[in-house]
Each structure stands twice: as C-alpha cells, then as structure tokens.
N, CA, C and O atoms as CSV, one atom per row, in Angstrom:
chain,resi,resn,atom,element,x,y,z
A,1,MET,N,N,-0.807,-15.348,-11.203
A,1,MET,CA,C,-0.598,-14.000,-11.012
A,1,MET,C,C,-1.564,-13.440,-12.097
A,1,MET,O,O,-1.619,-13.833,-13.262
A,2,THR,N,N,-2.383,-12.372,-11.478
A,2,THR,CA,C,-3.463,-11.822,-12.237
A,2,THR,C,C,-2.933,-10.294,-12.621
A,2,THR,O,O,-2.397,-9.552,-11.797
A,3,GLU,N,N,-3.158,-9.972,-13.921
A,3,GLU,CA,C,-2.542,-8.758,-14.453
A,3,GLU,C,C,-3.675,-7.576,-14.600
A,3,GLU,O,O,-4.493,-7.764,-15.501
A,4,VAL,N,N,-3.779,-6.707,-14.033
A,4,VAL,CA,C,-5.005,-5.678,-14.014
A,4,VAL,C,C,-4.481,-4.419,-14.611
A,4,VAL,O,O,-3.508,-3.845,-14.122
A,5,ALA,N,N,-5.134,-3.967,-15.697
A,5,ALA,CA,C,-4.670,-2.450,-16.470
A,5,ALA,C,C,-4.569,-1.579,-15.414
A,5,ALA,O,O,-5.398,-1.639,-14.507
A,6,PHE,N,N,-3.660,-0.764,-15.396
A,6,PHE,CA,C,-3.093,0.227,-14.715
A,6,PHE,C,C,-2.752,1.432,-15.270
A,6,PHE,O,O,-2.466,1.419,-16.468
A,7,ASP,N,N,-2.709,2.659,-14.566
A,7,ASP,CA,C,-2.153,3.687,-15.395
A,7,ASP,C,C,-0.950,4.223,-14.823
A,7,ASP,O,O,-0.301,5.024,-15.496
A,8,GLN,N,N,-0.568,3.902,-13.701
A,8,GLN,CA,C,0.664,4.461,-12.858
A,8,GLN,C,C,1.106,3.353,-11.657
A,8,GLN,O,O,0.289,2.827,-10.902
A,9,GLU,N,N,2.324,3.147,-11.637
A,9,GLU,CA,C,2.840,2.346,-10.712
A,9,GLU,C,C,3.446,2.770,-9.596
A,9,GLU,O,O,4.277,3.654,-9.808
A,10,LEU,N,N,3.288,2.376,-8.247
A,10,LEU,CA,C,4.286,2.957,-7.098
A,10,LEU,C,C,5.112,1.850,-6.311
A,10,LEU,O,O,4.569,0.977,-5.633
A,11,ASP,N,N,6.439,1.978,-6.469
A,11,ASP,CA,C,6.973,0.746,-5.712
A,11,ASP,C,C,7.335,1.169,-4.286
A,11,ASP,O,O,8.159,2.060,-4.084
A,12,CYS,N,N,6.667,0.474,-3.234
A,12,CYS,CA,C,6.959,0.660,-1.945
A,12,CYS,C,C,7.712,-0.356,-1.338
A,12,CYS,O,O,7.741,-0.409,-0.109
A,13,GLN,N,N,8.365,-1.225,-2.065
A,13,GLN,CA,C,9.091,-2.470,-1.563
A,13,GLN,C,C,10.103,-1.859,-0.522
A,13,GLN,O,O,10.654,-0.773,-0.700
A,14,GLY,N,N,10.291,-2.636,0.547
A,14,GLY,CA,C,11.343,-2.302,1.570
A,14,GLY,C,C,10.807,-1.207,2.633
A,14,GLY,O,O,11.362,-1.066,3.722
A,15,MET,N,N,9.787,-0.512,2.272
A,15,MET,CA,C,8.992,0.577,3.061
A,15,MET,C,C,8.311,-0.148,4.280
A,15,MET,O,O,7.914,-1.311,4.210
A,16,LEU,N,N,8.216,0.582,5.324
A,16,LEU,CA,C,7.319,-0.109,6.500
A,16,LEU,C,C,6.254,0.833,6.943
A,16,LEU,O,O,6.460,2.040,6.813
A,17,CYS,N,N,5.160,0.414,7.442
A,17,CYS,CA,C,3.990,1.264,7.781
A,17,CYS,C,C,4.724,2.420,8.600
A,17,CYS,O,O,5.698,2.283,9.341
A,18,PRO,N,N,3.973,3.687,8.271
A,18,PRO,CA,C,2.971,4.009,7.222
A,18,PRO,C,C,3.205,4.568,6.160
A,18,PRO,O,O,2.296,5.204,5.626
A,19,LEU,N,N,4.482,4.490,5.558
A,19,LEU,CA,C,5.033,4.816,4.321
A,19,LEU,C,C,4.301,4.497,3.178
A,19,LEU,O,O,4.024,5.406,2.395
A,20,PRO,N,N,3.850,3.060,2.898
A,20,PRO,CA,C,3.407,2.687,1.708
A,20,PRO,C,C,1.871,3.323,1.626
A,20,PRO,O,O,1.294,3.425,0.544
A,21,ILE,N,N,1.355,3.681,2.709
A,21,ILE,CA,C,-0.116,4.321,2.514
A,21,ILE,C,C,-0.166,5.643,2.195
A,21,ILE,O,O,-0.939,6.149,1.382
A,22,LEU,N,N,1.018,6.434,3.116
A,22,LEU,CA,C,1.400,7.800,2.697
A,22,LEU,C,C,1.704,8.015,1.364
A,22,LEU,O,O,1.234,8.996,0.789
A,23,LYS,N,N,2.476,7.175,0.758
A,23,LYS,CA,C,2.913,7.354,-0.478
A,23,LYS,C,C,1.881,6.899,-1.642
A,23,LYS,O,O,2.041,7.282,-2.801
A,24,THR,N,N,0.930,6.150,-1.296
A,24,THR,CA,C,-0.307,5.843,-2.122
A,24,THR,C,C,-1.254,6.810,-2.105
A,24,THR,O,O,-2.026,6.921,-3.057
A,25,LYS,N,N,-1.319,7.649,-1.005
A,25,LYS,CA,C,-2.170,8.592,-0.834
A,25,LYS,C,C,-1.756,9.875,-1.614
A,25,LYS,O,O,-2.526,10.639,-2.194
A,26,LYS,N,N,-0.330,9.979,-1.520
A,26,LYS,CA,C,0.143,11.374,-2.464
A,26,LYS,C,C,-0.025,11.202,-3.852
A,26,LYS,O,O,-0.434,12.101,-4.587
A,27,VAL,N,N,0.322,9.911,-4.282
A,27,VAL,CA,C,0.043,9.679,-5.697
A,27,VAL,C,C,-1.406,9.581,-6.283
A,27,VAL,O,O,-1.681,10.022,-7.399
A,28,ILE,N,N,-2.412,8.909,-5.369
A,28,ILE,CA,C,-3.532,8.830,-5.822
A,28,ILE,C,C,-4.087,10.374,-5.830
A,28,ILE,O,O,-4.776,10.753,-6.777
A,29,ASP,N,N,-3.801,11.153,-4.864
A,29,ASP,CA,C,-4.293,12.722,-4.990
A,29,ASP,C,C,-3.817,13.526,-6.381
A,29,ASP,O,O,-4.227,14.672,-6.570
A,30,THR,N,N,-3.053,12.960,-7.214
A,30,THR,CA,C,-2.401,13.645,-8.226
A,30,THR,C,C,-2.972,12.930,-9.349
A,30,THR,O,O,-2.595,13.386,-10.428
A,31,MET,N,N,-3.730,11.990,-9.419
A,31,MET,CA,C,-4.582,11.170,-10.417
A,31,MET,C,C,-5.792,11.597,-10.775
A,31,MET,O,O,-6.416,12.363,-10.041
A,32,GLU,N,N,-6.240,11.201,-11.838
A,32,GLU,CA,C,-7.665,11.513,-12.344
A,32,GLU,C,C,-8.597,10.568,-11.877
A,32,GLU,O,O,-8.192,9.417,-11.721
A,33,VAL,N,N,-9.855,10.859,-11.607
A,33,VAL,CA,C,-10.781,9.987,-11.211
A,33,VAL,C,C,-11.048,8.681,-12.180
A,33,VAL,O,O,-11.285,8.800,-13.382
A,34,GLY,N,N,-10.996,7.754,-11.674
A,34,GLY,CA,C,-11.084,6.444,-12.445
A,34,GLY,C,C,-9.963,5.587,-13.061
A,34,GLY,O,O,-9.920,4.470,-13.577
A,35,LYS,N,N,-8.856,6.801,-12.734
A,35,LYS,CA,C,-7.468,6.014,-12.954
A,35,LYS,C,C,-7.188,4.845,-11.946
A,35,LYS,O,O,-7.810,4.706,-10.893
A,36,VAL,N,N,-6.064,3.920,-12.436
A,36,VAL,CA,C,-5.895,2.921,-11.558
A,36,VAL,C,C,-4.370,2.941,-11.248
A,36,VAL,O,O,-3.501,3.136,-12.098
A,37,LEU,N,N,-4.176,2.735,-10.052
A,37,LEU,CA,C,-2.669,2.865,-9.269
A,37,LEU,C,C,-2.318,1.363,-9.036
A,37,LEU,O,O,-3.130,0.650,-8.445
A,38,LYS,N,N,-1.098,0.849,-9.497
A,38,LYS,CA,C,-0.574,-0.161,-9.074
A,38,LYS,C,C,0.546,-0.043,-7.811
A,38,LYS,O,O,1.554,0.659,-7.898
A,39,MET,N,N,0.233,-0.761,-6.755
A,39,MET,CA,C,1.169,-0.282,-5.736
A,39,MET,C,C,1.850,-1.691,-5.135
A,39,MET,O,O,1.140,-2.617,-4.743
A,40,LEU,N,N,2.988,-1.728,-5.116
A,40,LEU,CA,C,3.771,-3.012,-4.827
A,40,LEU,C,C,4.350,-2.726,-3.436
A,40,LEU,O,O,4.886,-1.637,-3.234
A,41,SER,N,N,4.270,-3.647,-2.470
A,41,SER,CA,C,4.925,-3.266,-1.092
A,41,SER,C,C,5.284,-4.958,-0.587
A,41,SER,O,O,4.700,-5.954,-1.016
A,42,THR,N,N,6.310,-4.939,0.348
A,42,THR,CA,C,6.858,-5.963,1.037
A,42,THR,C,C,6.348,-5.836,2.510
A,42,THR,O,O,6.775,-6.648,3.331
A,43,ASP,N,N,5.667,-5.092,2.807
A,43,ASP,CA,C,5.121,-4.976,4.234
A,43,ASP,C,C,3.840,-5.717,4.607
A,43,ASP,O,O,2.746,-5.230,4.324
A,44,ALA,N,N,3.954,-6.845,5.214
A,44,ALA,CA,C,2.794,-7.307,5.441
A,44,ALA,C,C,1.609,-6.768,6.213
A,44,ALA,O,O,0.487,-7.274,6.235
A,45,GLY,N,N,1.989,-5.722,6.817
A,45,GLY,CA,C,0.742,-4.883,7.461
A,45,GLY,C,C,0.235,-3.921,6.444
A,45,GLY,O,O,-0.498,-3.007,6.821
A,46,SER,N,N,0.602,-4.059,5.012
A,46,SER,CA,C,-0.023,-3.261,4.083
A,46,SER,C,C,-1.472,-3.770,3.799
A,46,SER,O,O,-2.378,-3.012,3.452
A,47,VAL,N,N,-1.619,-5.123,3.977
A,47,VAL,CA,C,-2.772,-5.743,3.918
A,47,VAL,C,C,-4.015,-4.841,4.487
A,47,VAL,O,O,-4.868,-4.253,3.824
A,48,ASN,N,N,-3.877,-4.900,5.822
A,48,ASN,CA,C,-5.145,-4.280,6.657
A,48,ASN,C,C,-4.958,-2.829,6.384
A,48,ASN,O,O,-5.919,-2.066,6.483
A,49,ASP,N,N,-3.629,-2.353,6.004
A,49,ASP,CA,C,-3.754,-0.980,5.962
A,49,ASP,C,C,-4.519,-0.520,4.779
A,49,ASP,O,O,-5.331,0.394,4.926
A,50,MET,N,N,-4.325,-1.102,3.549
A,50,MET,CA,C,-4.923,-0.879,2.418
A,50,MET,C,C,-6.318,-1.114,2.431
A,50,MET,O,O,-7.022,-0.206,1.989
A,51,ILE,N,N,-6.886,-2.184,2.861
A,51,ILE,CA,C,-8.224,-2.405,3.149
A,51,ILE,C,C,-8.948,-1.143,4.014
A,51,ILE,O,O,-9.987,-0.607,3.627
A,52,ALA,N,N,-8.287,-0.788,5.151
A,52,ALA,CA,C,-8.853,0.268,5.823
A,52,ALA,C,C,-8.764,1.570,5.376
A,52,ALA,O,O,-9.653,2.350,5.719
A,53,TRP,N,N,-7.666,2.037,4.525
A,53,TRP,CA,C,-7.506,3.118,3.747
A,53,TRP,C,C,-8.543,3.579,2.752
A,53,TRP,O,O,-9.008,4.702,2.562
A,54,THR,N,N,-8.821,2.251,2.079
A,54,THR,CA,C,-9.705,2.455,0.848
A,54,THR,C,C,-11.048,2.519,1.191
A,54,THR,O,O,-11.882,3.176,0.569
A,55,HIS,N,N,-11.322,1.670,2.430
A,55,HIS,CA,C,-12.709,1.929,2.971
A,55,HIS,C,C,-12.957,3.513,3.664
A,55,HIS,O,O,-14.009,4.151,3.649
A,56,GLN,N,N,-11.813,3.865,4.190
A,56,GLN,CA,C,-12.203,5.336,4.739
A,56,GLN,C,C,-12.088,6.265,3.585
A,56,GLN,O,O,-12.767,7.263,3.822
A,57,THR,N,N,-11.607,6.322,2.642
A,57,THR,CA,C,-11.361,7.193,1.551
A,57,THR,C,C,-12.316,6.987,0.393
A,57,THR,O,O,-12.445,7.806,-0.517
A,58,GLY,N,N,-13.022,5.764,0.489
A,58,GLY,CA,C,-13.907,5.606,-0.501
A,58,GLY,C,C,-13.206,5.089,-1.989
A,58,GLY,O,O,-13.939,4.659,-2.879
A,59,HIS,N,N,-11.720,5.173,-2.167
A,59,HIS,CA,C,-11.234,4.593,-3.343
A,59,HIS,C,C,-11.453,3.136,-3.345
A,59,HIS,O,O,-11.460,2.478,-2.305
A,60,GLU,N,N,-11.639,2.618,-4.563
A,60,GLU,CA,C,-11.624,1.173,-4.953
A,60,GLU,C,C,-10.417,0.297,-4.983
A,60,GLU,O,O,-9.491,0.431,-5.783
A,61,LEU,N,N,-10.503,-0.680,-3.981
A,61,LEU,CA,C,-9.647,-1.683,-4.029
A,61,LEU,C,C,-9.833,-2.716,-5.061
A,61,LEU,O,O,-10.370,-3.757,-4.682
A,62,VAL,N,N,-9.500,-2.622,-6.248
A,62,VAL,CA,C,-9.674,-3.338,-7.368
A,62,VAL,C,C,-9.456,-4.583,-7.067
A,62,VAL,O,O,-10.399,-5.346,-6.857
A,63,TYR,N,N,-8.105,-5.000,-6.995
A,63,TYR,CA,C,-7.725,-6.249,-6.673
A,63,TYR,C,C,-6.251,-6.193,-6.169
A,63,TYR,O,O,-5.358,-5.431,-6.541
A,64,SER,N,N,-6.200,-7.453,-4.978
A,64,SER,CA,C,-4.978,-7.343,-4.544
A,64,SER,C,C,-4.435,-8.874,-4.569
A,64,SER,O,O,-5.225,-9.755,-4.909
A,65,GLU,N,N,-3.107,-9.206,-4.217
A,65,GLU,CA,C,-2.640,-10.428,-4.054
A,65,GLU,C,C,-1.229,-10.263,-3.551
A,65,GLU,O,O,-0.479,-9.289,-3.609
A,66,ARG,N,N,-1.028,-11.708,-2.942
A,66,ARG,CA,C,0.345,-11.839,-2.405
A,66,ARG,C,C,0.918,-12.816,-3.318
A,66,ARG,O,O,0.222,-13.647,-3.902
A,67,ASN,N,N,2.362,-12.712,-3.464
A,67,ASN,CA,C,3.061,-13.776,-4.159
A,67,ASN,C,C,4.404,-13.735,-3.439
A,67,ASN,O,O,5.197,-12.820,-3.662
A,68,GLU,N,N,4.646,-14.636,-2.649
A,68,GLU,CA,C,5.771,-14.745,-1.641
A,68,GLU,C,C,5.532,-13.586,-0.707
A,68,GLU,O,O,4.551,-13.393,0.011
A,69,ARG,N,N,6.763,-12.751,-0.874
A,69,ARG,CA,C,6.630,-11.397,0.236
A,69,ARG,C,C,6.319,-10.360,-0.567
A,69,ARG,O,O,6.488,-9.241,-0.082
A,70,LEU,N,N,5.906,-10.440,-1.677
A,70,LEU,CA,C,5.382,-9.322,-2.531
A,70,LEU,C,C,3.927,-9.218,-2.359
A,70,LEU,O,O,3.231,-10.232,-2.392
A,71,TYR,N,N,3.343,-7.851,-2.147
A,71,TYR,CA,C,1.963,-7.741,-2.281
A,71,TYR,C,C,1.861,-6.618,-3.089
A,71,TYR,O,O,2.580,-5.619,-3.088
A,72,THR,N,N,0.733,-6.924,-3.897
A,72,THR,CA,C,0.349,-6.132,-5.087
A,72,THR,C,C,-1.243,-5.655,-4.738
A,72,THR,O,O,-2.104,-6.423,-4.310
A,73,TYR,N,N,-1.402,-4.474,-4.968
A,73,TYR,CA,C,-2.688,-3.700,-5.029
A,73,TYR,C,C,-2.982,-2.889,-6.211
A,73,TYR,O,O,-2.134,-2.209,-6.788
A,74,TYR,N,N,-4.155,-2.978,-6.535
A,74,TYR,CA,C,-4.712,-1.985,-7.649
A,74,TYR,C,C,-5.798,-1.121,-7.057
A,74,TYR,O,O,-6.837,-1.550,-6.555
A,75,VAL,N,N,-5.519,-0.122,-7.147
A,75,VAL,CA,C,-6.661,1.055,-6.381
A,75,VAL,C,C,-6.988,1.940,-7.447
A,75,VAL,O,O,-6.187,2.533,-8.169
A,76,ARG,N,N,-8.395,1.983,-7.490
A,76,ARG,CA,C,-9.193,3.085,-8.638
A,76,ARG,C,C,-9.463,4.120,-7.814
A,76,ARG,O,O,-10.064,4.018,-6.744
A,77,LYS,N,N,-8.914,5.397,-8.419
A,77,LYS,CA,C,-9.314,6.757,-7.626
A,77,LYS,C,C,-10.845,6.812,-7.859
A,77,LYS,O,O,-11.294,6.511,-8.966
A,78,THR,N,N,-11.738,7.227,-6.739
A,78,THR,CA,C,-12.981,7.515,-7.172
A,78,THR,C,C,-13.267,9.018,-6.668
A,78,THR,O,O,-14.343,9.559,-6.920
C-alpha cells in the first residue's frame, strides 16, 4: 500500500455509482487548486468512473490502488 500526501479525505464506502463521483465533485469544488483529495470506495465501477471523470474535468488522478474490495484514489484539484 502506497501512501500519498493528501489534504482531505472522503469516505464513499458502501455507496454505488454515481454517488462516489458526485460526492468527490462536491468536495473537490470546495478545495483550493493544488490540494489533494483521498477518496475511498468499495464500488468496482468507481475505477472507470474516476478515470473518465478526471479526464473530463482536467483534475489529476495522482494515484489509485485496489486492496481487496477497497479502492483508494488521490485526486489533485487543477
């Protein structure tokens, strides 16, 4: 497990699409440019959702990993 420095954490465990992305967007919108959000999810669909969302919005997906059923994403606001 790799630990990336982050400024805020969002726990979306147990939520299904599209809630993890909607909640991520809501939190990212309140953060300053350059800050990193750590988002936790148990939704396997969040993998493709996060890739598509960061590509679409221009935010940087710094790092992501899967550990058992937990998906962790680090997103830098751009």
